[in-house]
MIVEX-91419 format. One line per 4 residues: number of its first residue (from 1); for each residue x, y, z of N, C-alpha, C. Coordinates in Angstrom, 1 decimal. Example, Ala and Ser with C-alpha at 12.3 -4.5 7.8 and 13.67 -1.06 7.14 Angstrom:
2
1 = 13.2,-5.7,7.8,12.3,-4.5,7.8,13.2,-3.3,7.8 | 12.8,-2.2,7.1,13.7,-1.1,7.1,12.9,0.0,7.9 $
! end
This chain:
76
1 = 4.5,27.3,2.0,4.2,26.1,1.2,2.8,26.0,0.4 | 2.4,25.9,-0.4,0.9,25.6,-1.0,0.3,24.9,0.0 | -1.1,25.1,-0.1,-2.0,23.8,0.6,-2.0,22.7,-0.3 | -2.0,22.8,-1.6,-2.0,21.4,-2.5,-1.0,21.6,-3.5 $
5 = 0.2,21.1,-3.5,1.0,21.4,-4.5,1.1,20.6,-5.4 | 1.5,21.2,-6.5,1.8,20.2,-7.8,3.1,19.9,-7.6 | 3.1,18.7,-7.7,4.5,17.8,-7.6,5.2,18.1,-8.7 | 4.3,17.7,-10.2,5.3,18.1,-11.7,5.6,19.5,-11.6 $
9 = 5.3,20.3,-10.9,5.9,21.7,-11.3,7.1,21.9,-10.2 | 6.9,21.4,-9.3,8.1,21.4,-8.0,9.0,20.8,-8.6 | 8.9,19.6,-9.2,10.0,18.9,-9.8,10.8,19.8,-10.8 | 10.3,20.3,-11.8,10.6,21.2,-13.0,11.4,22.1,-12.3 $
13 = 11.0,23.1,-11.4,11.5,24.5,-10.8,12.7,23.5,-10.0 | 12.9,22.3,-9.2,13.7,21.9,-8.2,14.9,21.5,-9.2 | 14.7,21.0,-10.5,15.8,20.4,-11.3,16.3,21.4,-12.2 | 15.9,22.5,-12.2,16.3,23.8,-13.0,16.1,23.8,-14.5 $
17 = 14.9,22.9,-14.9,14.2,23.1,-15.9,13.7,24.7,-16.6 | 13.5,24.9,-17.7,13.1,26.1,-17.9,11.5,26.4,-17.2 | 11.8,27.5,-16.5,10.1,27.9,-16.0,9.0,27.6,-16.7 | 9.3,27.9,-17.8,8.1,27.8,-19.1,7.8,26.2,-19.4 $
21 = 8.4,25.1,-18.9,8.5,24.0,-19.0,7.0,23.4,-18.7 | 5.9,23.0,-19.4,4.6,22.2,-18.9,4.7,21.5,-18.0 | 3.9,21.5,-17.0,4.1,20.5,-15.6,2.7,20.3,-15.2 | 2.1,19.2,-15.1,1.1,19.1,-14.4,0.7,17.7,-13.6 $
25 = -0.4,17.7,-12.9,-0.3,16.4,-11.9,-1.6,16.1,-12.4 | -1.8,14.6,-12.2,-2.8,13.4,-12.4,-3.2,13.1,-11.2 | -4.5,12.6,-10.8,-4.9,12.0,-9.7,-5.6,10.5,-9.9 | -5.0,9.5,-10.1,-5.8,8.2,-10.4,-5.9,7.1,-9.4 $
29 = -5.8,7.6,-8.2,-5.4,6.3,-7.0,-4.1,5.7,-7.4 | -4.4,4.5,-7.5,-3.2,3.6,-7.8,-2.6,3.3,-9.2 | -3.3,4.2,-10.0,-3.1,4.0,-11.5,-2.6,5.6,-11.7 | -1.7,6.5,-10.9,-1.6,7.7,-11.4,-0.3,7.4,-12.5 $
33 = 0.9,6.8,-12.3,1.9,6.5,-13.2,1.3,6.2,-14.2 | 0.5,5.0,-14.5,0.0,4.7,-15.9,-0.8,5.6,-16.4 | -1.5,6.2,-16.0,-2.1,7.7,-16.6,-1.3,8.6,-17.1 | -0.3,9.1,-16.3,1.0,10.1,-16.6,1.5,9.5,-17.9 $
37 = 1.7,8.4,-18.1,2.7,7.8,-18.9,1.8,7.5,-20.2 | 0.3,7.5,-20.2,-0.4,7.3,-21.3,-0.5,8.7,-21.9 | -0.8,9.7,-21.1,-0.8,11.1,-21.6,0.5,11.4,-22.6 | 1.6,10.9,-21.8,2.6,11.3,-22.7,2.7,10.9,-24.3 $
41 = 2.5,9.3,-24.1,2.5,8.5,-25.1,1.4,8.9,-26.1 | 0.3,9.6,-25.8,-0.8,9.9,-27.0,-0.1,11.2,-27.1 | 0.3,12.2,-26.7,1.0,13.4,-26.9,2.0,13.2,-28.1 | 2.9,12.3,-27.7,3.8,11.8,-28.7,3.2,11.3,-29.9 $
45 = 2.6,10.5,-29.9,1.7,9.8,-31.0,1.1,10.8,-32.0 | 0.4,11.7,-31.0,-0.2,12.8,-32.1,0.6,14.1,-32.7 | 1.8,13.7,-31.8,3.2,14.9,-32.8,2.9,16.2,-32.0 | 2.2,16.4,-30.8,1.8,17.5,-30.2,3.2,18.1,-29.3 $
49 = 3.7,17.0,-29.0,5.2,17.1,-28.2,6.0,16.4,-29.1 | 7.5,16.7,-28.9,8.6,15.8,-29.5,9.2,15.0,-28.2 | 8.9,15.3,-27.1,9.8,14.4,-25.9,8.9,14.9,-24.8 | 9.1,13.9,-23.7,7.9,14.1,-22.5,8.7,13.1,-21.3 $
53 = 8.3,13.7,-20.4,8.7,12.6,-18.8,7.6,12.5,-18.1 | 7.4,11.3,-17.8,6.0,10.9,-17.1,6.5,10.2,-16.0 | 5.8,10.2,-14.7,6.4,9.3,-13.5,5.1,9.5,-12.6 | 5.0,8.9,-11.7,3.9,8.8,-10.6,4.6,8.4,-9.3 $
57 = 3.4,9.3,-8.5,3.7,8.9,-6.8,2.2,9.1,-6.4 | 2.2,8.1,-5.4,0.8,7.9,-4.6,0.9,8.1,-3.0 | -0.2,8.6,-2.5,-0.2,8.7,-1.1,-1.4,8.3,-0.9 | -1.5,7.3,0.0,-2.8,6.8,0.5,-3.4,7.3,1.7 $
61 = -2.6,8.4,2.4,-3.1,9.2,3.2,-4.0,9.9,3.1 | -4.5,10.4,1.9,-5.4,11.0,1.6,-7.0,10.5,1.0 | -6.8,9.0,0.9,-7.7,8.5,0.1,-8.4,7.6,1.2 | -9.8,7.8,1.0,-10.8,7.2,1.9,-10.6,5.7,1.8 $
65 = -10.6,5.1,2.9,-10.3,3.6,3.0,-12.0,3.2,3.4 | -12.7,2.4,2.7,-14.2,2.1,3.0,-14.0,0.6,3.9 | -14.1,0.9,5.2,-14.3,0.1,6.3,-15.3,0.4,7.2 | -16.0,-0.5,8.0,-16.7,-0.1,8.7,-16.0,0.2,10.1 $
69 = -16.8,0.8,11.0,-16.1,1.5,12.4,-15.7,0.2,13.1 | -16.5,-0.9,13.1,-15.9,-1.8,13.7,-14.7,-2.5,13.3 | -14.9,-2.7,12.0,-13.6,-3.2,11.4,-12.2,-2.2,11.5 | -12.3,-1.1,11.3,-11.2,0.0,11.5,-10.9,-0.1,12.9 $
73 = -11.7,-0.1,13.9,-11.2,-0.3,15.4,-10.6,-1.9,15.6 | -10.7,-2.4,15.1,-10.1,-3.9,14.9,-8.5,-3.8,14.5 | -8.6,-3.2,13.2,-7.3,-2.8,12.6,-6.4,-2.1,13.6 | -6.8,-1.1,14.2,-6.0,-0.3,15.1,-6.2,1.3,14.4 $
! end
């Protein structure tokens, strides 16, 4: 398994889509889904694509949480 998998590519391959289908991931903390949809909408409006799929999934396990050691210790 890759160390940093591309979830978009995994979805394309896992659903049987053509292996030449463009797929890329974006990372915008809590706005990942919004950014993906905006990218597809922009490409549709520009005429560079005829159809697109957008979605998002976030994992807070890799995001830094800005709290002091004291506050973090109290939170568990």
